[in-house]
N, C-alpha and C positions, 0 to 999 in steps of 0.2 A: 437555640431555643431556650427561653427562660423556664425555670422550674418554680412552680408554686405548690403549696400543699393546702388541703382543706379537709375538714371533718364532715362526714356525711352520716346520716342515720343508718342503722344496720339494714333496714328494709331497702333503702335506696342502693346501698352497696350490693345487696343480694340481686336486685334488678340489673344493676350494671354488670355484675359477674355473669349472670345468665345470658344477657344480650351479647356480651363480649364473646362468650363461648359459642353462641349460635352463629355469630357473624365472623368468627375466626379473627378477632381483632382484640386490642387491649382496652381496658377500662379507660385509660388515659385518652386514647383516640376517640372513644365515645363521648367523653366529657368535653374534649376540644370541639368536636362537631356540634354538640348541643349548645355549647357556649357561643360559638360563632353564629349559629342560627338565631339564638336568642338575642344576641347583641345586634345583629343585622335588623331584626324586627324592631328592637327598641330605638335604634338609631335611624330607622327609616331608609336604610340603604337600598339602592336599586338592585344591585347584584344580578345573579342569574335566577330569576323567578319565573315560573310558568304561569299561564292563565289559571291552571288547575290549583296551583298554590295560592294565588291571589284571591280566587273566588271559592276556595275550599269551604268556607262557612256557609255558602249558598247551596251546596250540593244537598239534595234531598229536602229542600225547604218547600217544595210544591207537591201537593197530592195529585195523584193521577196514575195511569197505567205505568207499570215498571219500565217497559221498553216499547215505545211506539213503532220503532223501526221493524219489528217482527210481526206486527199486526196489520194485515191489509185493510181491516175494517177501519182502524184509526187513520191509516194513511190516505184513505179515500177523501177525508175531510180537508186535506192539505193540497196545495199546488193548483188550485182552480184558478 
C-alpha cells in the first residue's frame, strides 16, 4: 500500500477523530473509504451500488402521508 500525506483543517481532523473513535477504526481508513466513494462517483463507476444509493436524492421529495402502509384509509384507494 502506498503512503500519501495531506493537510486538513483542524475542524475536519476533529470530525475524523470523533468518527474514527465511534466506529473503532483509524482516521486513515475513514479517509480511504471516503476517497474511494468520491472517486467512484466522479469516475461514474458501476461498483456495488443499491437502488437506495442511486435514488437517494429522491427520498422525501414528494409530500404526502408519512407511511401509507399503516393506514387502512389510504390503502383502500389502491389495488382496485
